N, C-alpha and C positions, 0 to 999 in steps of 0.2 A: 704454185699450183692451187691458187685460190679459186679456181673455176668449179662451180657447183656441178658441172657435168662430169667430173672426175671422181671415180670411186676407187680408193686404194684397196688392193687385195692383199699384197704382201710387200714387205720391205726387207732389204738385206742390211741390217744395222751394222754387222761386223765389217762390212766392206770399207766403211770410212776409217775403221780402226786399222785394217790391214793394208790399205792401199792409198796412194796419193792419186786423187782423181784429176785427170788432165782435161777431159772432154766428155760430153754426154750426148747421146743420140736417143731419139725415140724410135722404137722399132715395133712394127706390127708382128703378131705371132700367128703362125698357121696352126690351128687347133682343130680337134674333132669335137663333135657335139657334147659328149659326156664331159670333156675337159672344160668347155665353156660353162656348163651347168655347175661343175664343181667349183670353178673360180667364182661364180656368182654367190656360192655359199661360203666363199672365203677359204677354201681348202687348198692353199698353196704355200710352198716354202722355198725361199731362194737361197737358203744356207748351202754353202759349197757349190753353188751353181756358177757356171762360166760359159762363155761363148767362144766358138772357134770358126774360122773361115775355112770352108772346104769346097774346092772346085768353084770358087767365085760366089759361093753362097754362105750365109751365116747361120749357124745352128747353135742353140742353147742346150747345154748338157747339165744333168743333175738338178734340173728344176723340177721339184716335186709337186705334182698336182694330184691330190688325193682322188681315189676312185669315187665315182658318182654313186651314192648309195641306192638310188632308185632304178639303176639300169639292170635289166634282167639278163642281158647278154651283150656281147660286143663292148665291154668296158675297156677303157684305155689302160696302157701300161703307165703307172704314175711317173716313172723317170725317163720315158722315151725322149730321145733328142727331138727338138722341135725347131722347125725352120723359122728364122726371123726375116721380116720384110724391111729392107733398107734400100735406099736409092743406090744405083750402080756406082755413082761418084763417091758416095759415103763408104761403100764397101772397099773401093779402090784405096781411099785415104786410110781406112782402118787397116787394110792389108799391109800397106807400107809401114805403118806404125808397129803393128803386132810382130812383124818380122824383124823389127829393130829389137835390140836387147831390152828385156824386162817389161814389155808392155803386155797387159792382159785385158780381155773384154769381160767385164764383171756386171751382171745384172744388179741394179740398185733397187728398183721398185717395179712392181707388177700392178697394173691398174686398168680400169675400164675408162675409156674416154669416148664420150658420145656413143656408148654401146659397143665399142670395139676394144678388144684386149690389147694393151700396149705394154712394152717393156722399156724401162729407162735403163739404157745400157751405157756403162762408163768405160772410157778408155783410161786404164789405170796402170800405175807402176807399183809394184810391191814395195811396201815400206820395210826397211831394215829395222832390226831391233832398236838401234840407236835413234832412228826416226820416231819410233813408237814412244821411246822414253822422252824424247823432246816434246812430242805432242802432249803427253801426260803432264810433263813439267809445266808447259804453257797453260794447260787447263787448270792445274793447281794454282799457279800464280794468279790467273784471272779470278778464280774462285776466292782466293785470299784478298785480292784487291776489292772485289765486290763486297766481301764481308766487312772490310775496313770502311768502305764508303757508307754501307748500311749503318754501321755502328756510330759513325761520326755525324749523323744527322741531328 
């Protein structure tokens, strides 16, 4: 994502720890004005957010967009479900996978791309605790190796 036209708003760091990411999709988000303004101020949190397919449409839940401080009236509900924009064939593919065992739709990043709010959506499988231990073990081994290399220069 080295494109200078992309402005990262929020990232779900815990997702990589809790899930094995199989595939990623870029989705547009249907937002109201105060939400867009809050996002431009960086007031968003993807922690505990997830997406579901409902009646052939994809919605993101538990994505927190803080209230816009300068709105006098008609401010948005920070946790309201928001519709995601994906191509019909992408939704069909996701629907097939999500209905198989163990797949979830997890938002990874929320960003602006050429002025439009986008969500990096992952098709992911929950990690079991032994997977997590394995990931931690690998990371520790790599860290140890890197340390050895550094010291042997």
